[in-house]
FIKOLZA-1660 file (N, C-alpha, C; in steps of 0.1 Angstrom, whole numbers, plus 5000, padded with zeros to 4 digits):
% residues 259
   i   px   py   pz ch aa at
   1 3143 6227 2293  A  D  N
   1 3150 6222 2281  A  D CA
   1 3144 6227 2267  A  D  C
   2 3151 6235 2256  A  A  N
   2 3149 6242 2249  A  A CA
   2 3139 6234 2238  A  A  C
   3 3139 6221 2238  A  G  N
   3 3133 6214 2227  A  G CA
   3 3120 6205 2235  A  G  C
   4 3116 6212 2247  A  S  N
   4 3105 6206 2254  A  S CA
   4 3092 6212 2253  A  S  C
   5 3079 6207 2256  A  F  N
   5 3068 6215 2252  A  F CA
   5 3060 6208 2262  A  F  C
   6 3051 6214 2268  A  V  N
   6 3038 6209 2277  A  V CA
   6 3024 6215 2270  A  V  C
   7 3014 6205 2269  A  S  N
   7 3004 6206 2263  A  S CA
   7 2993 6208 2274  A  S  C
   8 2984 6222 2270  A  L  N
   8 2973 6222 2279  A  L CA
   8 2960 6218 2273  A  L  C
   9 2951 6215 2281  A  S  N
   9 2939 6210 2276  A  S CA
   9 2925 6213 2281  A  S  C
  10 2916 6214 2278  A  A  N
  10 2904 6219 2283  A  A CA
  10 2889 6215 2277  A  A  C
  11 2880 6213 2288  A  S  N
  11 2868 6208 2281  A  S CA
  11 2860 6216 2278  A  S  C
  12 2854 6219 2266  A  V  N
  12 2844 6234 2264  A  V CA
  12 2826 6229 2259  A  V  C
  13 2822 6231 2265  A  S  N
  13 2806 6228 2261  A  S CA
  13 2798 6239 2264  A  S  C
  14 2783 6239 2258  A  S  N
  14 2775 6251 2259  A  S CA
  14 2761 6244 2260  A  S  C
  15 2753 6252 2266  A  V  N
  15 2738 6245 2267  A  V CA
  15 2732 6245 2251  A  V  C
  16 2737 6255 2244  A  L  N
  16 2736 6254 2229  A  L CA
  16 2737 6240 2220  A  L  C
  17 2745 6231 2230  A  G  N
  17 2750 6221 2222  A  G CA
  17 2764 6223 2213  A  G  C
  18 2770 6213 2206  A  A  N
  18 2783 6214 2203  A  A CA
  18 2784 6227 2193  A  A  C
  19 2774 6228 2185  A  Q  N
  19 2774 6236 2174  A  Q CA
  19 2775 6252 2179  A  Q  C
  20 2772 6252 2192  A  G  N
  20 2768 6265 2199  A  G CA
  20 2780 6269 2203  A  G  C
  21 2795 6267 2200  A  I  N
  21 2804 6273 2204  A  I CA
  21 2810 6279 2190  A  I  C
  22 2808 6293 2193  A  A  N
  22 2815 6302 2180  A  A CA
  22 2831 6304 2182  A  A  C
  23 2836 6303 2192  A  A  N
  23 2851 6306 2190  A  A CA
  23 2858 6302 2205  A  A  C
  24 2869 6298 2203  A  I  N
  24 2878 6295 2214  A  I CA
  24 2891 6301 2211  A  I  C
  25 2895 6308 2224  A  L  N
  25 2909 6313 2221  A  L CA
  25 2920 6311 2236  A  L  C
  26 2930 6306 2232  A  W  N
  26 2940 6304 2241  A  W CA
  26 2950 6318 2242  A  W  C
  27 2953 6324 2254  A  T  N
  27 2962 6334 2255  A  T CA
  27 2969 6332 2268  A  T  C
  28 2981 6339 2268  A  A  N
  28 2989 6344 2279  A  A CA
  28 2985 6354 2290  A  A  C
  29 2987 6353 2302  A  V  N
  29 2981 6367 2311  A  V CA
  29 2994 6373 2316  A  V  C
  30 2998 6383 2314  A  G  N
  30 3006 6391 2322  A  G CA
  30 3022 6385 2318  A  G  C
  31 3027 6379 2309  A  S  N
  31 3037 6375 2308  A  S CA
  31 3049 6384 2301  A  S  C
  32 3059 6377 2303  A  D  N
  32 3074 6385 2299  A  D CA
  32 3078 6380 2283  A  D  C
  33 3070 6370 2279  A  V  N
  33 3072 6363 2266  A  V CA
  33 3061 6366 2255  A  V  C
  34 3063 6369 2244  A  A  N
  34 3053 6376 2236  A  A CA
  34 3047 6362 2229  A  A  C
  35 3055 6349 2228  A  K  N
  35 3049 6338 2220  A  K CA
  35 3051 6327 2226  A  K  C
  36 3042 6323 2233  A  H  N
  36 3043 6310 2243  A  H CA
  36 3041 6298 2234  A  H  C
  37 3032 6298 2224  A  F  N
  37 3025 6286 2222  A  F CA
  37 3035 6280 2209  A  F  C
  38 3032 6269 2205  A  Q  N
  38 3035 6261 2192  A  Q CA
  38 3024 6259 2185  A  Q  C
  39 3025 6262 2170  A  S  N
  39 3012 6259 2160  A  S CA
  39 3019 6258 2147  A  S  C
  40 3015 6248 2141  A  G  N
  40 3022 6244 2129  A  G CA
  40 3036 6245 2128  A  G  C
  41 3046 6243 2138  A  G  N
  41 3061 6243 2139  A  G CA
  41 3066 6260 2140  A  G  C
  42 3054 6268 2145  A  A  N
  42 3059 6281 2147  A  A CA
  42 3058 6286 2156  A  A  C
  43 3062 6296 2162  A  A  N
  43 3058 6303 2178  A  A CA
  43 3048 6312 2175  A  A  C
  44 3039 6311 2183  A  V  N
  44 3025 6322 2182  A  V CA
  44 3024 6327 2194  A  V  C
  45 3015 6341 2195  A  A  N
  45 3010 6342 2207  A  A CA
  45 2998 6338 2212  A  A  C
  46 2989 6334 2205  A  S  N
  46 2977 6327 2207  A  S CA
  46 2972 6317 2200  A  S  C
  47 2965 6305 2204  A  V  N
  47 2958 6297 2196  A  V CA
  47 2940 6297 2197  A  V  C
  48 2937 6297 2186  A  A  N
  48 2922 6299 2184  A  A CA
  48 2915 6286 2179  A  A  C
  49 2903 6285 2182  A  N  N
  49 2895 6273 2179  A  N CA
  49 2901 6255 2182  A  N  C
  50 2908 6259 2191  A  K  N
  50 2913 6245 2194  A  K CA
  50 2911 6242 2213  A  K  C
  51 2907 6233 2215  A  P  N
  51 2906 6229 2230  A  P CA
  51 2918 6226 2234  A  P  C
  52 2926 6221 2228  A  S  N
  52 2944 6223 2234  A  S CA
  52 2952 6231 2229  A  S  C
  53 2962 6236 2234  A  A  N
  53 2975 6242 2229  A  A CA
  53 2988 6237 2237  A  A  C
  54 2998 6239 2229  A  V  N
  54 3011 6234 2231  A  V CA
  54 3019 6245 2235  A  V  C
  55 3027 6248 2248  A  V  N
  55 3034 6256 2250  A  V CA
  55 3051 6253 2249  A  V  C
  56 3057 6262 2244  A  A  N
  56 3075 6258 2241  A  A CA
  56 3081 6260 2256  A  A  C
  57 3082 6253 2263  A  L  N
  57 3091 6254 2276  A  L CA
  57 3104 6262 2272  A  L  C
  58 3110 6260 2262  A  G  N
  58 3124 6267 2262  A  G CA
  58 3121 6285 2258  A  G  C
  59 3108 6287 2257  A  A  N
  59 3109 6300 2258  A  A CA
  59 3103 6308 2271  A  A  C
  60 3103 6300 2279  A  L  N
  60 3103 6306 2290  A  L CA
  60 3112 6307 2301  A  L  C
  61 3111 6316 2311  A  S  N
  61 3122 6320 2320  A  S CA
  61 3122 6310 2333  A  S  C
  62 3132 6304 2336  A  P  N
  62 3132 6295 2346  A  P CA
  62 3129 6306 2357  A  P  C
  63 3122 6299 2371  A  E  N
  63 3117 6305 2380  A  E CA
  63 3103 6312 2380  A  E  C
  64 3100 6313 2369  A  N  N
  64 3088 6325 2366  A  N CA
  64 3075 6315 2368  A  N  C
  65 3067 6321 2370  A  T  N
  65 3052 6317 2372  A  T CA
  65 3045 6322 2359  A  T  C
  66 3040 6313 2350  A  Y  N
  66 3030 6317 2339  A  Y CA
  66 3017 6313 2338  A  Y  C
  67 3006 6320 2338  A  T  N
  67 2992 6319 2336  A  T CA
  67 2985 6320 2322  A  T  C
  68 2976 6307 2320  A  F  N
  68 2973 6309 2307  A  F CA
  68 2958 6307 2308  A  F  C
  69 2953 6315 2297  A  K  N
  69 2937 6316 2299  A  K CA
  69 2930 6311 2285  A  K  C
  70 2920 6302 2287  A  I  N
  70 2911 6298 2277  A  I CA
  70 2899 6301 2276  A  I  C
  71 2892 6312 2267  A  M  N
  71 2881 6319 2266  A  M CA
  71 2871 6312 2256  A  M  C
  72 2860 6307 2257  A  A  N
  72 2850 6303 2247  A  A CA
  72 2841 6312 2246  A  A  C
  73 2834 6315 2234  A  T  N
  73 2823 6322 2232  A  T CA
  73 2814 6315 2225  A  T  C
  74 2799 6314 2227  A  D  N
  74 2787 6309 2220  A  D CA
  74 2783 6316 2208  A  D  C
  75 2775 6312 2202  A  I  N
  75 2769 6320 2190  A  I CA
  75 2759 6330 2195  A  I  C
  76 2757 6333 2208  A  D  N
  76 2752 6341 2211  A  D CA
  76 2755 6353 2218  A  D  C
  77 2771 6352 2218  A  G  N
  77 2780 6362 2221  A  G CA
  77 2783 6362 2237  A  G  C
  78 2777 6350 2243  A  F  N
  78 2782 6350 2260  A  F CA
  78 2796 6341 2258  A  F  C
  79 2802 6346 2268  A  S  N
  79 2816 6344 2270  A  S CA
  79 2819 6337 2283  A  S  C
  80 2826 6328 2284  A  S  N
  80 2833 6322 2297  A  S CA
  80 2846 6318 2295  A  S  C
  81 2856 6315 2306  A  Y  N
  81 2870 6314 2306  A  Y CA
  81 2873 6306 2320  A  Y  C
  82 2887 6298 2316  A  S  N
  82 2890 6296 2327  A  S CA
  82 2908 6299 2326  A  S  C
  83 2912 6295 2338  A  M  N
  83 2925 6299 2339  A  M CA
  83 2934 6289 2345  A  M  C
  84 2949 6286 2341  A  L  N
  84 2956 6278 2349  A  L CA
  84 2972 6284 2350  A  L  C
  85 2979 6279 2358  A  S  N
  85 2991 6285 2360  A  S CA
  85 3003 6276 2366  A  S  C
  86 3014 6276 2361  A  F  N
  86 3023 6268 2364  A  F CA
  86 3037 6275 2368  A  F  C
  87 3046 6271 2374  A  E  N
  87 3061 6276 2376  A  E CA
  87 3069 6269 2367  A  E  C
  88 3078 6274 2358  A  V  N
  88 3088 6268 2353  A  V CA
  88 3101 6264 2362  A  V  C
  89 3105 6251 2362  A  N  N
  89 3116 6245 2371  A  N CA
  89 3131 6253 2365  A  N  C
  90 3139 6256 2378  A  S  N
  90 3151 6261 2372  A  S CA
  90 3160 6250 2375  A  S  C
  91 3171 6250 2363  A  P  N
  91 3182 6239 2364  A  P CA
  91 3192 6242 2375  A  P  C
  92 3199 6227 2381  A  P  N
  92 3207 6231 2391  A  P CA
  92 3219 6245 2386  A  P  C
  93 3221 6252 2399  A  M  N
  93 3231 6262 2397  A  M CA
  93 3244 6264 2404  A  M  C
  94 3250 6275 2401  A  S  N
  94 3261 6281 2412  A  S CA
  94 3275 6269 2412  A  S  C
  95 3271 6259 2404  A  G  N
  95 3286 6249 2406  A  G CA
  95 3294 6248 2394  A  G  C
  96 3304 6241 2395  A  T  N
  96 3316 6240 2384  A  T CA
  96 3317 6226 2381  A  T  C
  97 3327 6224 2370  A  V  N
  97 3332 6212 2371  A  V CA
  97 3346 6215 2365  A  V  C
  98 3353 6205 2374  A  E  N
  98 3369 6204 2373  A  E CA
  98 3373 6191 2365  A  E  C
  99 3383 6193 2358  A  V  N
  99 3389 6182 2352  A  V CA
  99 3406 6181 2357  A  V  C
 100 3410 6167 2361  A  A  N
 100 3420 6168 2366  A  A CA
 100 3432 6156 2360  A  A  C
 101 3444 6156 2358  A  P  N
 101 3452 6167 2357  A  P CA
 101 3448 6176 2344  A  P  C
 102 3456 6189 2345  A  L  N
 102 3449 6196 2334  A  L CA
 102 3458 6194 2319  A  L  C
 103 3467 6185 2319  A  A  N
 103 3475 6182 2309  A  A CA
 103 3477 6165 2310  A  A  C
 104 3479 6157 2297  A  G  N
 104 3483 6145 2299  A  G CA
 104 3485 6141 2285  A  G  C
 105 3485 6127 2283  A  Y  N
 105 3485 6122 2272  A  Y CA
 105 3474 6111 2271  A  Y  C
 106 3474 6107 2256  A  A  N
 106 3462 6101 2253  A  A CA
 106 3466 6085 2254  A  A  C
 107 3458 6078 2261  A  L  N
 107 3461 6064 2260  A  L CA
 107 3471 6061 2272  A  L  C
 108 3470 6071 2282  A  D  N
 108 3483 6070 2291  A  D CA
 108 3478 6077 2305  A  D  C
 109 3473 6090 2302  A  T  N
 109 3468 6098 2314  A  T CA
 109 3455 6095 2319  A  T  C
 110 3453 6090 2331  A  S  N
 110 3436 6089 2333  A  S CA
 110 3434 6102 2340  A  S  C
 111 3423 6108 2335  A  F  N
 111 3417 6118 2340  A  F CA
 111 3404 6120 2348  A  F  C
 112 3401 6129 2358  A  T  N
 112 3388 6128 2367  A  T CA
 112 3382 6139 2364  A  T  C
 113 3372 6138 2363  A  F  N
 113 3358 6148 2364  A  F CA
 113 3351 6150 2375  A  F  C
 114 3351 6160 2380  A  T  N
 114 3343 6163 2394  A  T CA
 114 3332 6179 2393  A  T  C
 115 3321 6175 2396  A  A  N
 115 3311 6184 2397  A  A CA
 115 3311 6188 2411  A  A  C
 116 3313 6204 2414  A  L  N
 116 3314 6208 2427  A  L CA
 116 3301 6218 2429  A  L  C
 117 3297 6218 2442  A  S  N
 117 3292 6233 2448  A  S CA
 117 3277 6234 2442  A  S  C
 118 3271 6222 2436  A  W  N
 118 3258 6225 2426  A  W CA
 118 3246 6228 2437  A  W  C
 119 3237 6235 2435  A  A  N
 119 3225 6237 2441  A  A CA
 119 3211 6234 2434  A  A  C
 120 3204 6229 2439  A  D  N
 120 3192 6229 2436  A  D CA
 120 3179 6222 2445  A  D  C
 121 3167 6226 2444  A  E  N
 121 3158 6221 2457  A  E CA
 121 3149 6208 2452  A  E  C
 122 3154 6203 2439  A  D  N
 122 3147 6195 2432  A  D CA
 122 3158 6182 2433  A  D  C
 123 3158 6176 2447  A  L  N
 123 3168 6163 2450  A  L CA
 123 3159 6150 2444  A  L  C
 124 3167 6141 2442  A  P  N
 124 3183 6140 2441  A  P CA
 124 3188 6146 2428  A  P  C
 125 3202 6151 2428  A  L  N
 125 3208 6153 2416  A  L CA
 125 3215 6142 2410  A  L  C
 126 3214 6143 2397  A  T  N
 126 3223 6130 2387  A  T CA
 126 3234 6139 2379  A  T  C
 127 3240 6133 2374  A  F  N
 127 3258 6137 2367  A  F CA
 127 3259 6129 2356  A  F  C
 128 3262 6139 2345  A  R  N
 128 3270 6131 2332  A  R CA
 128 3281 6142 2327  A  R  C
 129 3290 6132 2325  A  F  N
 129 3303 6138 2319  A  F CA
 129 3306 6133 2307  A  F  C
 130 3315 6142 2301  A  G  N
 130 3320 6139 2287  A  G CA
 130 3327 6149 2279  A  G  C
 131 3329 6148 2268  A  T  N
 131 3336 6156 2258  A  T CA
 131 3327 6166 2250  A  T  C
 132 3331 6176 2244  A  L  N
 132 3325 6186 2233  A  L CA
 132 3336 6191 2226  A  L  C
 133 3332 6193 2212  A  P  N
 133 3342 6201 2203  A  P CA
 133 3348 6212 2207  A  P  C
 134 3361 6214 2203  A  V  N
 134 3368 6224 2204  A  V CA
 134 3369 6233 2189  A  V  C
 135 3362 6242 2186  A  L  N
 135 3361 6251 2174  A  L CA
 135 3373 6257 2169  A  L  C
 136 3376 6259 2158  A  P  N
 136 3389 6268 2155  A  P CA
 136 3393 6280 2163  A  P  C
 137 3387 6287 2164  A  D  N
 137 3387 6299 2173  A  D CA
 137 3394 6296 2188  A  D  C
 138 3389 6283 2191  A  G  N
 138 3393 6280 2206  A  G CA
 138 3378 6280 2215  A  G  C
 139 3368 6283 2211  A  S  N
 139 3359 6281 2218  A  S CA
 139 3352 6267 2216  A  S  C
 140 3343 6265 2227  A  L  N
 140 3336 6253 2230  A  L CA
 140 3321 6253 2220  A  L  C
 141 3319 6242 2216  A  D  N
 141 3306 6239 2209  A  D CA
 141 3295 6232 2218  A  D  C
 142 3289 6236 2227  A  A  N
 142 3278 6230 2236  A  A CA
 142 3269 6224 2230  A  A  C
 143 3266 6225 2216  A  S  N
 143 3255 6218 2209  A  S CA
 143 3259 6205 2205  A  S  C
 144 3272 6200 2208  A  A  N
 144 3275 6188 2204  A  A CA
 144 3279 6181 2214  A  A  C
 145 3276 6177 2226  A  L  N
 145 3278 6170 2238  A  L CA
 145 3282 6154 2234  A  L  C
 146 3292 6149 2237  A  A  N
 146 3296 6136 2236  A  A CA
 146 3299 6130 2250  A  A  C
 147 3284 6124 2257  A  P  N
 147 3289 6122 2272  A  P CA
 147 3293 6106 2272  A  P  C
 148 3301 6103 2283  A  F  N
 148 3308 6088 2285  A  F CA
 148 3296 6079 2288  A  F  C
 149 3284 6083 2291  A  G  N
 149 3274 6073 2293  A  G CA
 149 3264 6080 2302  A  G  C
 150 3255 6070 2308  A  D  N
 150 3241 6076 2311  A  D CA
 150 3246 6084 2325  A  D  C
 151 3234 6092 2329  A  E  N
 151 3237 6097 2341  A  E CA
 151 3239 6089 2352  A  E  C
 152 3245 6096 2361  A  R  N
 152 3251 6088 2373  A  R CA
 152 3250 6093 2385  A  R  C
 153 3246 6090 2396  A  S  N
 153 3244 6096 2409  A  S CA
 153 3256 6100 2417  A  S  C
 154 3268 6095 2413  A  A  N
 154 3282 6103 2416  A  A CA
 154 3285 6113 2412  A  A  C
 155 3293 6123 2419  A  A  N
 155 3294 6136 2413  A  A CA
 155 3309 6133 2406  A  A  C
 156 3314 6123 2406  A  T  N
 156 3327 6123 2401  A  T CA
 156 3330 6112 2391  A  T  C
 157 3338 6115 2380  A  Y  N
 157 3340 6104 2373  A  Y CA
 157 3354 6102 2370  A  Y  C
 158 3362 6090 2373  A  G  N
 158 3373 6090 2370  A  G CA
 158 3379 6079 2363  A  G  C
 159 3390 6079 2360  A  G  N
 159 3395 6070 2350  A  G CA
 159 3392 6072 2335  A  G  C
 160 3390 6084 2330  A  A  N
 160 3386 6087 2318  A  A CA
 160 3399 6089 2307  A  A  C
 161 3398 6081 2296  A  M  N
 161 3409 6081 2288  A  M CA
 161 3405 6093 2277  A  M  C
 162 3411 6101 2275  A  L  N
 162 3406 6114 2265  A  L CA
 162 3416 6113 2253  A  L  C
 163 3410 6113 2242  A  F  N
 163 3416 6115 2228  A  F CA
 163 3424 6127 2230  A  F  C
 164 3435 6129 2221  A  A  N
 164 3445 6139 2219  A  A CA
 164 3437 6151 2213  A  A  C
 165 3438 6164 2214  A  G  N
 165 3437 6174 2208  A  G CA
 165 3446 6177 2196  A  G  C
 166 3438 6186 2189  A  S  N
 166 3444 6191 2174  A  S CA
 166 3455 6200 2178  A  S  C
 167 3466 6199 2170  A  N  N
 167 3478 6208 2174  A  N CA
 167 3474 6223 2171  A  N  C
 168 3461 6224 2160  A  A  N
 168 3455 6236 2158  A  A CA
 168 3450 6245 2167  A  A  C
 169 3449 6238 2178  A  T  N
 169 3442 6246 2189  A  T CA
 169 3449 6243 2202  A  T  C
 170 3461 6240 2201  A  N  N
 170 3471 6236 2211  A  N CA
 170 3468 6227 2220  A  N  C
 171 3464 6213 2212  A  Y  N
 171 3461 6204 2219  A  Y CA
 171 3450 6203 2229  A  Y  C
 172 3439 6212 2226  A  T  N
 172 3428 6216 2237  A  T CA
 172 3416 6202 2236  A  T  C
 173 3414 6199 2244  A  V  N
 173 3402 6193 2245  A  V CA
 173 3390 6195 2253  A  V  C
 174 3379 6198 2248  A  G  N
 174 3367 6203 2258  A  G CA
 174 3363 6194 2265  A  G  C
 175 3359 6196 2275  A  C  N
 175 3351 6186 2284  A  C CA
 175 3339 6193 2292  A  C  C
 176 3332 6186 2293  A  F  N
 176 3318 6192 2303  A  F CA
 176 3314 6183 2312  A  F  C
 177 3305 6187 2321  A  G  N
 177 3298 6182 2332  A  G CA
 177 3283 6187 2330  A  G  C
 178 3273 6176 2332  A  E  N
 178 3261 6183 2330  A  E CA
 178 3252 6176 2345  A  E  C
 179 3244 6184 2351  A  V  N
 179 3241 6185 2363  A  V CA
 179 3225 6184 2363  A  V  C
 180 3217 6174 2367  A  L  N
 180 3203 6172 2362  A  L CA
 180 3197 6173 2377  A  L  C
 181 3184 6179 2379  A  D  N
 181 3173 6176 2387  A  D CA
 181 3166 6165 2386  A  D  C
 182 3157 6164 2398  A  S  N
 182 3149 6150 2396  A  S CA
 182 3137 6151 2386  A  S  C
 183 3138 6165 2381  A  L  N
 183 3125 6170 2372  A  L CA
 183 3131 6169 2359  A  L  C
 184 3145 6168 2357  A  G  N
 184 3149 6168 2343  A  G CA
 184 3156 6181 2340  A  G  C
 185 3155 6191 2349  A  A  N
 185 3162 6206 2343  A  A CA
 185 3178 6202 2344  A  A  C
 186 3187 6206 2336  A  A  N
 186 3198 6205 2336  A  A CA
 186 3209 6219 2333  A  A  C
 187 3218 6217 2346  A  G  N
 187 3228 6227 2344  A  G CA
 187 3243 6224 2336  A  G  C
 188 3247 6233 2330  A  L  N
 188 3262 6225 2326  A  L CA
 188 3274 6236 2328  A  L  C
 189 3285 6228 2330  A  D  N
 189 3299 6237 2330  A  D CA
 189 3308 6227 2321  A  D  C
 190 3316 6240 2314  A  T  N
 190 3327 6233 2306  A  T CA
 190 3340 6234 2312  A  T  C
 191 3354 6227 2311  A  A  N
 191 3366 6231 2311  A  A CA
 191 3374 6224 2303  A  A  C
 192 3386 6230 2300  A  V  N
 192 3395 6222 2290  A  V CA
 192 3409 6219 2295  A  V  C
 193 3412 6208 2288  A  V  N
 193 3424 6201 2291  A  V CA
 193 3433 6201 2279  A  V  C
 194 3445 6195 2283  A  R  N
 194 3455 6195 2268  A  R CA
 194 3460 6182 2268  A  R  C
 195 3458 6177 2259  A  V  N
 195 3461 6163 2255  A  V CA
 195 3468 6162 2242  A  V  C
 196 3479 6154 2243  A  R  N
 196 3490 6148 2234  A  R CA
 196 3488 6137 2230  A  R  C
 197 3494 6132 2218  A  N  N
 197 3499 6119 2217  A  N CA
 197 3511 6115 2224  A  N  C
 198 3512 6105 2228  A  K  N
 198 3527 6099 2228  A  K CA
 198 3533 6093 2221  A  K  C
 199 3548 6098 2217  A  P  N
 199 3554 6093 2204  A  P CA
 199 3553 6076 2210  A  P  C
 200 3550 6069 2198  A  M  N
 200 3554 6053 2203  A  M CA
 200 3551 6050 2184  A  M  C
 201 3555 6036 2184  A  S  N
 201 3553 6030 2171  A  S CA
 201 3538 6024 2169  A  S  C
 202 3534 6018 2158  A  F  N
 202 3521 6015 2157  A  F CA
 202 3520 6003 2163  A  F  C
 203 3531 5993 2165  A  A  N
 203 3528 5983 2171  A  A CA
 203 3528 5983 2185  A  A  C
 204 3531 5994 2191  A  A  N
 204 3531 5998 2206  A  A CA
 204 3519 6003 2207  A  A  C
 205 3513 6011 2200  A  L  N
 205 3501 6018 2200  A  L CA
 205 3490 6005 2199  A  L  C
 206 3490 5998 2191  A  Q  N
 206 3482 5987 2189  A  Q CA
 206 3479 5977 2202  A  Q  C
 207 3493 5972 2205  A  N  N
 207 3493 5966 2218  A  N CA
 207 3485 5971 2232  A  N  C
 208 3493 5983 2234  A  I  N
 208 3485 5994 2245  A  I CA
 208 3472 5994 2243  A  I  C
 209 3463 5998 2230  A  S  N
 209 3450 5999 2229  A  S CA
 209 3443 5981 2232  A  S  C
 210 3449 5971 2227  A  E  N
 210 3441 5959 2231  A  E CA
 210 3442 5959 2247  A  E  C
 211 3452 5958 2250  A  V  N
 211 3452 5955 2266  A  V CA
 211 3444 5965 2272  A  V  C
 212 3443 5981 2271  A  M  N
 212 3432 5988 2277  A  M CA
 212 3419 5985 2275  A  M  C
 213 3416 5984 2262  A  A  N
 213 3404 5979 2260  A  A CA
 213 3398 5966 2268  A  A  C
 214 3406 5958 2267  A  R  N
 214 3403 5944 2272  A  R CA
 214 3403 5945 2288  A  R  C
 215 3408 5954 2295  A  E  N
 215 3409 5954 2308  A  E CA
 215 3393 5965 2311  A  E  C
 216 3390 5973 2302  A  K  N
 216 3379 5981 2306  A  K CA
 216 3369 5973 2304  A  K  C
 217 3366 5963 2295  A  L  N
 217 3356 5951 2289  A  L CA
 217 3356 5941 2303  A  L  C
 218 3365 5936 2306  A  E  N
 218 3367 5928 2316  A  E CA
 218 3360 5936 2330  A  E  C
 219 3361 5947 2331  A  S  N
 219 3358 5952 2344  A  S CA
 219 3341 5959 2342  A  S  C
 220 3337 5954 2331  A  N  N
 220 3325 5956 2326  A  N CA
 220 3321 5975 2325  A  N  C
 221 3334 5979 2321  A  D  N
 221 3333 5994 2316  A  D CA
 221 3332 5996 2302  A  D  C
 222 3320 5994 2294  A  A  N
 222 3318 5996 2280  A  A CA
 222 3321 6010 2277  A  A  C
 223 3320 6020 2286  A  D  N
 223 3321 6035 2284  A  D CA
 223 3335 6037 2282  A  D  C
 224 3344 6033 2291  A  G  N
 224 3358 6031 2294  A  G CA
 224 3363 6023 2281  A  G  C
 225 3357 6012 2277  A  S  N
 225 3363 6009 2264  A  S CA
 225 3362 6015 2250  A  S  C
 226 3355 6023 2251  A  R  N
 226 3348 6028 2239  A  R CA
 226 3358 6042 2239  A  R  C
 227 3359 6050 2255  A  Q  N
 227 3372 6059 2253  A  Q CA
 227 3383 6054 2247  A  Q  C
 228 3388 6043 2250  A  V  N
 228 3403 6037 2245  A  V CA
 228 3403 6039 2231  A  V  C
 229 3388 6031 2224  A  L  N
 229 3390 6026 2211  A  L CA
 229 3388 6043 2203  A  L  C
 230 3381 6051 2208  A  V  N
 230 3383 6064 2202  A  V CA
 230 3396 6071 2203  A  V  C
 231 3403 6071 2213  A  A  N
 231 3414 6078 2216  A  A CA
 231 3426 6067 2207  A  A  C
 232 3424 6056 2203  A  T  N
 232 3432 6050 2196  A  T CA
 232 3431 6053 2181  A  T  C
 233 3419 6053 2174  A  L  N
 233 3417 6057 2163  A  L CA
 233 3423 6074 2158  A  L  C
 234 3421 6080 2169  A  Q  N
 234 3426 6096 2168  A  Q CA
 234 3441 6092 2169  A  Q  C
 235 3447 6086 2174  A  S  N
 235 3461 6086 2174  A  S CA
 235 3467 6079 2163  A  S  C
 236 3460 6072 2158  A  M  N
 236 3462 6063 2143  A  M CA
 236 3467 6076 2130  A  M  C
 237 3450 6082 2135  A  E  N
 237 3450 6091 2123  A  E CA
 237 3462 6103 2123  A  E  C
 238 3463 6104 2135  A  S  N
 238 3474 6117 2137  A  S CA
 238 3490 6111 2133  A  S  C
 239 3489 6096 2136  A  S  N
 239 3504 6092 2133  A  S CA
 239 3505 6090 2115  A  S  C
 240 3493 6088 2112  A  G  N
 240 3496 6086 2097  A  G CA
 240 3494 6100 2090  A  G  C
 241 3490 6112 2096  A  Q  N
 241 3492 6124 2091  A  Q CA
 241 3507 6128 2091  A  Q  C
 242 3512 6126 2106  A  A  N
 242 3526 6130 2108  A  A CA
 242 3534 6125 2100  A  A  C
 243 3536 6106 2095  A  S  N
 243 3542 6102 2090  A  S CA
 243 3543 6106 2077  A  S  C
 244 3532 6109 2070  A  G  N
 244 3528 6115 2057  A  G CA
 244 3535 6129 2053  A  G  C
 245 3532 6136 2064  A  A  N
 245 3541 6151 2062  A  A CA
 245 3557 6150 2063  A  A  C
 246 3559 6138 2075  A  A  N
 246 3575 6139 2071  A  A CA
 246 3580 6130 2063  A  A  C
 247 3576 6122 2053  A  S  N
 247 3579 6115 2041  A  S CA
 247 3577 6128 2030  A  S  C
 248 3568 6131 2030  A  G  N
 248 3566 6144 2018  A  G CA
 248 3576 6155 2020  A  G  C
 249 3581 6157 2034  A  G  N
 249 3589 6169 2038  A  G CA
 249 3603 6163 2033  A  G  C
 250 3608 6151 2035  A  G  N
 250 3620 6144 2032  A  G CA
 250 3624 6146 2019  A  G  C
 251 3610 6141 2011  A  G  N
 251 3614 6140 1995  A  G CA
 251 3616 6152 1988  A  G  C
 252 3608 6164 1996  A  G  N
 252 3609 6179 1990  A  G CA
 252 3625 6182 1993  A  G  C
 253 3631 6177 2002  A  G  N
 253 3640 6184 2007  A  G CA
 253 3656 6179 2000  A  G  C
 254 3655 6167 1994  A  R  N
 254 3665 6165 1986  A  R CA
 254 3668 6172 1973  A  R  C
 255 3682 6170 1972  A  R  N
 255 3687 6181 1960  A  R CA
 255 3698 6171 1954  A  R  C
 256 3697 6175 1942  A  R  N
 256 3709 6166 1934  A  R CA
 256 3720 6178 1935  A  R  C
 257 3732 6170 1939  A  L  N
 257 3746 6180 1936  A  L CA
 257 3751 6176 1925  A  L  C
 258 3757 6193 1922  A  A  N
 258 3762 6194 1909  A  A CA
 258 3776 6187 1910  A  A  C
 259 3779 6182 1898  A  G  N
 259 3793 6174 1897  A  G CA
 259 3803 6183 1890  A  G  C
% end
């Protein structure tokens, strides 16, 4: 995880007493990374005169082993050191996420998310599914994941109700599956589907939304109920914009006939 850290600590003493320690220095040994440590909110190559140091895990490479060294020097110039090593966990890999069907309608089509062929040594794996924004150029913004709920042991999530995509991106809705190992490392894959709003009156939309939300709540599916509400709000906004455009277009198209 790019935002995770690990704290390294050591006990430093001297026969000359606490005042006999002249310097302490944390460094990395034979590493592929220039700046491992975090100090004062910045990445640094070493940490001086502190019995502990913070390592930014996001700067390290998965499956690599890193060795860190603390050296203490006393006021007489004598030095001693200690080292420790750890291996960085790698996330689940080699898998994909599929969403079916590839196209449908908001508040009508039930979508199924499936994680396939993920591999990792640190079992069991857990799964999280949801949506992510589609940018104007059609790419997906993986920094803004919107999961349907908490992690689950099942590699499939069925019955998802998706909101309609924007007509500016050909009704594309971004979908993701995140696969986590028992140590919390996560692998991610994305997919896209196309979801449109089904033409209907406001009354029909309200009725369908109420019925579906009630069914989800009665089955203790709070996440599903949330999906219905999000899709309903999006449909209402889209319907309002379409009505406004149609009204504006009609008014602009009227012409007075010359008598």
